[in-house]
C-alpha positions as a Markdown table, in Angstrom:
| # | Residue | x | y | z |
|---|---|---|---|---|
| 1 | Met | -3.9 | 26.2 | -29.8 |
| 2 | Lys | -4.2 | 28.2 | -26.6 |
| 3 | Arg | -6.5 | 25.6 | -25.2 |
| 4 | Phe | -3.9 | 23.0 | -25.9 |
| 5 | Trp | -1.3 | 24.7 | -23.8 |
| 6 | Val | -3.8 | 25.4 | -20.9 |
| 7 | Cys | -4.6 | 21.6 | -21.0 |
| 8 | Leu | -0.9 | 20.7 | -21.1 |
| 9 | Leu | -0.1 | 23.0 | -18.1 |
| 10 | Leu | -3.1 | 21.6 | -16.1 |
| 11 | Phe | -1.9 | 18.1 | -16.8 |
| 12 | Ile | 1.6 | 18.8 | -15.7 |
| 13 | Val | 0.4 | 20.4 | -12.6 |
| 14 | Phe | -1.8 | 17.6 | -11.5 |
| 15 | Ala | 0.1 | 14.7 | -13.0 |
| 16 | Ser | 3.4 | 15.6 | -11.3 |
| 17 | Pro | 2.4 | 14.8 | -7.7 |
| 18 | Leu | 0.7 | 11.6 | -9.0 |
| 19 | Ala | 3.8 | 10.6 | -10.8 |
| 20 | Ala | 5.9 | 11.4 | -7.6 |
| 21 | Asp | 3.6 | 9.2 | -5.6 |
| 22 | Lys | 3.9 | 6.2 | -7.9 |
| 23 | Lys | 7.7 | 6.6 | -7.9 |
| 24 | Phe | 7.7 | 6.7 | -4.2 |
| 25 | Glu | 5.2 | 3.5 | -3.9 |
| 26 | Lys | 7.4 | 1.6 | -6.4 |
| 27 | Lys | 10.7 | 2.5 | -4.6 |
| 28 | Tyr | 9.5 | 0.9 | -1.3 |
| 29 | Asn | 7.1 | -1.7 | -2.8 |
| 30 | Leu | 4.0 | 0.0 | -1.3 |
| 31 | Lys | 0.4 | -0.4 | -1.9 |
| 32 | Pro | -1.7 | 2.7 | -1.3 |
| 33 | Ile | -5.3 | 2.3 | 0.3 |
| 34 | Val | -7.3 | 5.6 | 0.1 |
| 35 | Asp | -9.7 | 6.0 | 3.1 |
| 36 | Glu | -12.0 | 8.8 | 1.6 |
| 37 | Lys | -14.1 | 8.9 | 4.8 |
| 38 | Asn | -11.3 | 9.7 | 7.2 |
| 39 | Gly | -9.2 | 11.6 | 4.6 |
| 40 | Ile | -6.1 | 9.2 | 5.0 |
| 41 | Thr | -4.0 | 7.3 | 2.5 |
| 42 | Trp | -2.7 | 4.2 | 4.0 |
| 43 | Tyr | 0.6 | 2.7 | 2.7 |
| 44 | Lys | 1.2 | -1.0 | 3.3 |
| 45 | His | 3.9 | -3.2 | 1.9 |
| 46 | Lys | 2.7 | -5.4 | -1.0 |
| 47 | Glu | 4.4 | -8.5 | 0.4 |
| 48 | Gly | 5.0 | -7.6 | 4.0 |
| 49 | Thr | 1.4 | -8.1 | 5.2 |
| 50 | Gln | 0.6 | -11.4 | 3.5 |
| 51 | Gly | 0.2 | -14.8 | 4.8 |
| 52 | Gly | 2.0 | -15.9 | 7.9 |
| 53 | Val | 3.6 | -12.4 | 8.6 |
| 54 | Lys | 3.7 | -11.9 | 12.5 |
| 55 | Ile | 4.6 | -8.3 | 12.7 |
| 56 | Tyr | 4.6 | -5.4 | 10.2 |
| 57 | Pro | 4.4 | -1.5 | 10.3 |
| 58 | Tyr | 2.3 | 0.6 | 8.0 |
| 59 | Ile | 2.0 | 4.4 | 7.2 |
| 60 | Gly | -0.8 | 6.7 | 7.4 |
| 61 | Lys | -0.7 | 10.1 | 5.7 |
| 62 | Arg | -3.6 | 12.6 | 6.1 |
| 63 | Met | -4.6 | 13.9 | 2.7 |
| 64 | Glu | -5.3 | 17.5 | 3.8 |
| 65 | Ser | -2.5 | 18.4 | 6.2 |
| 66 | Gly | 0.0 | 15.7 | 4.9 |
| 67 | Glu | 0.5 | 14.6 | 8.6 |
| 68 | Thr | 2.3 | 11.2 | 8.6 |
| 69 | Phe | 2.2 | 8.7 | 11.3 |
| 70 | Leu | 3.4 | 5.0 | 11.8 |
| 71 | Arg | 1.4 | 2.0 | 12.9 |
| 72 | Met | 2.5 | -1.3 | 14.0 |
| 73 | Val | 0.6 | -4.6 | 13.7 |
| 74 | Ile | 1.4 | -7.9 | 15.6 |
| 75 | Ile | -0.7 | -10.9 | 14.7 |
| 76 | Tyr | -0.9 | -14.4 | 16.4 |
| 77 | Tyr | -2.5 | -17.1 | 14.2 |
| 78 | Gly | -3.8 | -20.3 | 15.5 |
| 79 | Arg | -6.6 | -22.8 | 15.7 |
| 80 | Asp | -7.6 | -21.6 | 19.2 |
| 81 | Asn | -7.2 | -18.2 | 21.0 |
| 82 | Ile | -4.2 | -18.0 | 23.4 |
| 83 | Phe | -5.5 | -14.5 | 24.6 |
| 84 | Val | -2.1 | -12.8 | 24.1 |
| 85 | Asn | -1.0 | -10.7 | 27.2 |
| 86 | Glu | 2.5 | -10.1 | 26.1 |
| 87 | Tyr | 4.9 | -10.2 | 23.1 |
| 88 | Ile | 8.6 | -11.0 | 23.5 |
| 89 | Phe | 10.9 | -10.4 | 20.7 |
| 90 | Thr | 14.4 | -11.8 | 20.8 |
| 91 | Val | 16.5 | -9.6 | 18.4 |
| 92 | Asp | 19.9 | -11.4 | 18.1 |
| 93 | Asp | 20.8 | -11.2 | 21.8 |
| 94 | Glu | 18.5 | -8.4 | 22.9 |
| 95 | Glu | 15.1 | -9.0 | 24.2 |
| 96 | Phe | 12.1 | -6.7 | 23.9 |
| 97 | Val | 8.9 | -7.2 | 26.0 |
| 98 | Leu | 5.7 | -5.5 | 24.7 |
| 99 | Lys | 2.5 | -5.6 | 26.8 |
| 100 | Pro | -0.6 | -4.8 | 24.7 |
| 101 | Arg | -1.7 | -1.0 | 25.5 |
| 102 | Arg | -5.2 | -1.7 | 24.1 |
| 103 | Thr | -7.5 | -4.7 | 23.6 |
| 104 | Val | -6.2 | -7.3 | 21.1 |
| 105 | Glu | -8.8 | -8.0 | 18.5 |
| 106 | Thr | -9.8 | -11.6 | 17.7 |
| 107 | Val | -10.9 | -12.3 | 14.2 |
| 108 | Glu | -12.1 | -15.7 | 12.8 |
| 109 | Met | -10.0 | -16.3 | 9.6 |
| 110 | Arg | -11.7 | -17.6 | 6.6 |
| 111 | Glu | -10.6 | -18.8 | 3.2 |
| 112 | Ser | -10.3 | -15.2 | 2.0 |
| 113 | Arg | -7.8 | -14.3 | 4.7 |
| 114 | Ser | -10.0 | -11.3 | 5.3 |
| 115 | Arg | -9.7 | -9.4 | 8.7 |
| 116 | Arg | -13.5 | -9.2 | 8.8 |
| 117 | Asn | -15.7 | -11.7 | 10.5 |
| 118 | Thr | -17.5 | -13.4 | 7.4 |
| 119 | Ala | -19.5 | -15.9 | 9.4 |
| 120 | Asp | -22.5 | -15.3 | 7.0 |
| 121 | Thr | -20.7 | -16.4 | 3.9 |
| 122 | Gly | -20.6 | -20.1 | 4.8 |
| 123 | Ser | -16.8 | -20.3 | 4.1 |
| 124 | Met | -15.0 | -22.9 | 6.1 |
| 125 | Ser | -13.0 | -21.5 | 9.1 |
| 126 | Lys | -9.2 | -21.5 | 8.9 |
| 127 | Gly | -8.7 | -20.6 | 12.5 |
| 128 | Leu | -8.4 | -17.4 | 14.5 |
| 129 | Ala | -6.2 | -14.4 | 14.6 |
| 130 | Glu | -5.4 | -12.1 | 17.5 |
| 131 | Ile | -4.6 | -8.7 | 16.0 |
| 132 | Tyr | -2.8 | -6.0 | 17.8 |
| 133 | Asp | -2.9 | -2.8 | 15.7 |
| 134 | Ile | -1.7 | 0.5 | 17.4 |
| 135 | Ala | 0.3 | 3.7 | 16.5 |
| 136 | Ala | 3.9 | 2.8 | 17.1 |
| 137 | Ser | 5.6 | 4.5 | 20.1 |
| 138 | Pro | 9.2 | 5.6 | 19.8 |
| 139 | Glu | 10.2 | 2.6 | 21.7 |
| 140 | Glu | 8.4 | 0.3 | 19.4 |
| 141 | Tyr | 9.8 | 2.1 | 16.3 |
| 142 | Ala | 13.3 | 1.6 | 17.8 |
| 143 | Met | 12.6 | -2.0 | 18.3 |
| 144 | Met | 11.5 | -2.4 | 14.6 |
| 145 | Glu | 14.6 | -0.7 | 13.3 |
| 146 | Lys | 16.6 | -3.2 | 15.2 |
| 147 | Ile | 14.4 | -6.1 | 13.9 |
| 148 | Cys | 14.8 | -5.3 | 10.3 |
| 149 | Gln | 18.6 | -5.1 | 10.7 |
| 150 | Ala | 19.0 | -8.3 | 12.9 |
| 151 | Lys | 20.3 | -11.7 | 11.7 |
| 152 | Thr | 17.8 | -13.7 | 13.9 |
| 153 | Val | 14.4 | -12.5 | 15.4 |
| 154 | Lys | 12.1 | -14.8 | 17.5 |
| 155 | Leu | 8.7 | -13.7 | 18.6 |
| 156 | Arg | 7.1 | -15.4 | 21.7 |
| 157 | Tyr | 3.5 | -14.9 | 22.3 |
| 158 | Asn | 2.6 | -15.3 | 26.0 |
| 159 | Gly | -1.1 | -15.8 | 26.4 |
| 160 | Ala | -3.5 | -16.7 | 29.1 |
| 161 | Thr | -4.0 | -20.3 | 27.8 |
| 162 | Gly | -0.4 | -20.9 | 26.6 |
| 163 | Tyr | 2.4 | -19.6 | 24.4 |
| 164 | Leu | 3.9 | -20.0 | 20.9 |
| 165 | Lys | 7.4 | -19.2 | 19.8 |
| 166 | Val | 7.9 | -18.4 | 16.0 |
| 167 | Pro | 10.7 | -17.0 | 13.9 |
| 168 | Val | 10.4 | -13.5 | 12.0 |
| 169 | His | 11.5 | -14.4 | 8.4 |
| 170 | Lys | 14.0 | -12.4 | 6.4 |
| 171 | Glu | 11.1 | -11.3 | 4.0 |
| 172 | Thr | 9.3 | -9.8 | 6.9 |
| 173 | Lys | 12.4 | -8.0 | 7.9 |
| 174 | Lys | 12.9 | -6.6 | 4.4 |
| 175 | Ala | 9.4 | -5.4 | 4.1 |
| 176 | Met | 9.6 | -3.8 | 7.5 |
| 177 | Lys | 12.9 | -2.0 | 6.4 |
| 178 | Asp | 11.1 | -0.8 | 3.3 |
| 179 | Val | 8.2 | 0.6 | 5.1 |
| 180 | Leu | 10.5 | 2.2 | 7.9 |
| 181 | Asn | 12.7 | 3.8 | 5.0 |
| 182 | Ala | 9.5 | 5.1 | 3.4 |
| 183 | Tyr | 8.4 | 6.6 | 6.7 |
| 184 | Lys | 11.8 | 8.2 | 7.2 |
| 185 | Glu | 11.6 | 9.7 | 3.6 |
| 186 | Leu | 8.2 | 11.2 | 4.3 |
| 187 | Thr | 9.3 | 12.6 | 7.7 |
| 188 | Gly | 12.8 | 13.7 | 6.7 |
| 189 | Gly | 14.9 | 11.2 | 8.5 |
| 190 | Glu | 17.9 | 9.2 | 7.5 |
| 191 | Pro | 17.2 | 5.8 | 5.8 |
| 192 | Ile | 18.2 | 2.5 | 7.5 |
| 193 | Lys | 21.3 | 1.0 | 5.9 |
């Protein structure tokens, strides 16, 4: 009988954080991705990173220290590169201009929608993606807060070989709001209304 109580106590001690994590993930519709090598759990929105999404935030949490940080991805999809040199967001009546702080990664998109170049698989090409993935600055964080609360948001990709202007859809804004609120909960901030 003593063994039963010891096992039950161990189960409660170790299962409680797992249950809390699952509740947190469900609350904000997050999908955890564990990076054992770097000791980080990444939290991405289950729907907010799929298909034609042009911008999304995601959260990193170091397993040992619990340090939490926010990243932002902006993606251009097309048949050809435009070599993006600035992103212009029109958020309701306000304009935000972002110039890449690091090199934008170009990836050939395949049937699998993988971010990896899978040239050796023989899959047919579905075009190109220019992916800008960075740690979000305070200014970028503030811009994302405004995006997720705005009625209309347009994104213009200005590139060396042309430009493209696209809307940021309400599903993207909802997913962004979920991730930002999850980040605020992890860091002790007030949620976005």
